[in-house]
C-alpha positions in Angstrom: 76.0 125.7 124.8 79.2 126.6 126.7 77.3 127.2 130.0 75.1 124.1 129.5 78.2 121.9 128.8 79.8 123.0 132.1 77.0 121.1 134.0 76.9 117.9 131.9 78.5 114.7 133.1 80.6 112.7 130.7 79.2 109.2 130.2 82.8 107.9 129.9 84.8 109.5 132.8 81.9 110.8 134.9 83.4 114.3 135.2 81.4 117.5 134.5 82.1 119.8 131.5 81.1 117.4 128.8 80.1 119.4 125.6 79.3 116.7 123.1 75.8 115.2 123.1 74.8 111.9 121.4 72.8 112.7 118.3 70.4 109.8 118.8 66.9 111.1 119.6 65.9 110.6 123.3 69.5 109.9 124.3 70.8 112.1 127.1 74.4 111.0 127.1 77.2 113.6 126.9 80.9 113.2 126.7 84.2 115.0 126.3 85.9 114.9 122.9 89.1 113.4 124.5 87.0 110.7 126.2 85.2 109.7 123.0 87.9 107.2 121.9 88.4 105.6 125.3 84.6 105.3 125.7 84.0 103.8 122.2 82.0 106.9 121.1 82.0 107.8 117.4 82.5 111.4 116.2 81.8 111.8 112.5 83.9 114.4 110.8 81.5 115.0 107.9 78.8 117.6 107.0 76.9 117.8 110.3 79.7 116.6 112.6 77.5 114.1 114.4 78.5 112.3 117.5 77.2 109.1 119.1 77.6 107.4 122.5 78.7 103.8 122.6 75.2 102.5 122.6 74.1 104.4 119.5 77.3 104.5 117.5 77.0 103.2 113.9 78.0 99.6 113.1 79.1 98.1 109.8 77.1 94.9 110.4 78.4 93.2 107.2 77.7 89.7 108.6 81.4 88.6 108.2 83.9 87.5 110.8 87.7 87.3 110.3 89.5 84.0 109.8 91.4 82.8 112.9 94.7 84.7 113.3 93.8 87.4 110.7 96.3 90.2 110.7 95.8 93.9 110.2 97.5 94.7 106.8 98.8 97.9 108.3 100.5 96.8 111.5 100.6 93.0 110.8 99.2 92.3 114.3 96.3 90.0 114.9 92.8 91.6 115.0 89.8 90.6 117.2 87.8 87.6 116.1 84.8 89.9 115.3 83.9 93.5 114.5 84.4 95.7 117.6 84.9 99.4 118.1 88.7 98.8 117.7 88.4 96.3 114.8 86.9 97.2 111.4 86.5 95.4 108.0 86.5 96.8 104.5 82.9 97.0 103.3 84.0 96.3 99.7 86.1 93.1 99.9 85.0 92.1 103.4 88.5 90.4 103.8 90.6 93.3 105.0 90.4 93.5 108.8 92.3 96.3 110.5 92.5 98.1 113.8 90.7 101.5 114.2 93.9 103.1 115.3 95.8 101.7 112.3 93.3 102.9 109.7 93.1 106.3 111.5 96.8 106.7 111.3 96.7 105.7 107.6 93.9 108.2 107.0 95.9 111.0 108.6 98.9 110.2 106.4 97.1 109.5 103.1 94.5 112.2 103.1 91.2 112.2 101.3 92.6 111.6 97.8 94.7 108.6 98.6 92.9 106.7 101.4 91.7 103.3 100.2 91.3 99.7 101.5 94.8 98.5 102.3 94.0 95.1 100.7 91.6 95.5 97.7 92.4 99.2 97.2 88.7 100.1 96.9 87.8 103.7 97.5 84.1 104.0 96.5 82.6 101.9 99.3 85.6 102.2 101.7 85.9 106.0 102.1 82.2 106.8 102.8 82.1 104.0 105.4 85.2 105.3 107.1 83.5 108.7 107.5 80.4 107.1 109.0 82.5 105.0 111.4 84.2 108.2 112.7 87.6 108.0 110.9 88.9 111.5 110.4 90.3 111.9 106.9 91.9 115.3 106.2 91.4 117.1 102.9 95.1 117.4 101.8 97.8 115.7 99.8 99.4 112.6 101.4 102.2 113.3 103.9 104.6 111.2 101.8 104.4 113.9 99.1 105.5 116.7 101.5 109.0 118.2 101.2 109.6 116.5 97.8 110.3 113.2 99.6 110.3 111.3 96.3 112.0 114.0 94.1 114.9 111.7 93.4 112.6 109.3 91.6 112.2 111.9 88.9 115.9 112.3 88.4 117.5 110.4 85.6 120.4 108.1 86.3 123.5 109.8 85.0 126.3 107.3 85.5 126.9 103.8 84.2 127.5 101.4 87.1 128.1 98.3 85.1 131.3 96.4 85.9 132.0 95.9 82.2 130.7 98.4 79.6 129.2 96.8 76.5 128.6 100.1 74.7 130.6 100.0 71.4 132.2 103.4 72.0 133.1 102.7 75.6 131.9 104.0 78.9 133.1 107.6 78.4 131.3 108.0 75.1 128.1 106.4 76.5 128.1 108.9 79.4 128.6 111.8 77.0 125.6 110.7 74.9 123.5 109.7 77.9 
């Protein structure tokens, strides 16, 4: 396919060298992986690693629209007034609207085991739909667990900070006994 790809024109930028072909039967559109996002193409990072041009990409089609001034629960910025390539909705609660870039960033940080709807926390309907919509979710622990970021939460508080100690034996005895 390397030689074939060198002659294919990208449906997004128009340059040659496109190596990804739309998986829809009878579609002859090709694109570069870096052009996919800018051209509203969807690349699914699951099993068969399918890719779709803007015309044939999957849609949620849940029949809902966001309320006016609905904010993305991740970045707190207003989302589009309908589902678009850049705006998605949770298939479970149908109330959480978020930007594609925001949920992609969340997926990269959370990993497979912790990615869920930012609003209703659903994972069963949410995660498979994110895969279908082309959100890349790495199979690893969340980044916030790297480098023992929360190790201090497991440490026991070892000193009394109260202004006035109410322990019958006094502050020194309380600290000795823990």
